[in-house]
Steps between C-alpha positions, in 0.01 A plus 500: 500500500459496865305286746300694749641508848304313762517148360736215574552177314473196715505129438256296709416135461675492160300801368628852429291782643516878474392605847382854576657624822396862470152609607480717192439178302223361710276528194705232326309272743699186452833356426614499137608151393790476260649207308871431496554719189292779657711484819819508289375815317388654832847465637643669190250781523592543872849571381383764251509299182346655193316318218802405293678369810201289597476353153873418496481344844215271389689393183810425709316315786242302300666464159199638315489728193514870540144527352362254759676681777375842392144374481542348847639815649238727347223269622654488852555880531145564372368266768699683767379835376135390508543365847652829611841365576704675231549869459 
């Protein structure tokens, strides 16, 4: 999985935001707000992590079951795809 180029993760006023900095994504229209877990996964995706690596990272970081982590990762990546942020 790969995040589309042209976005940067920023933390502003305690909130994580995916900020488009490339005019190709002006249709996104607004900043994309992420919670702490979303920001954690975003960072892993930025490093080229694949599905199984994302699941393992969540299990290790948040001490949740593999099934819970897989559900969270699938939900998150589907949200990114529908927002046009994931290739």
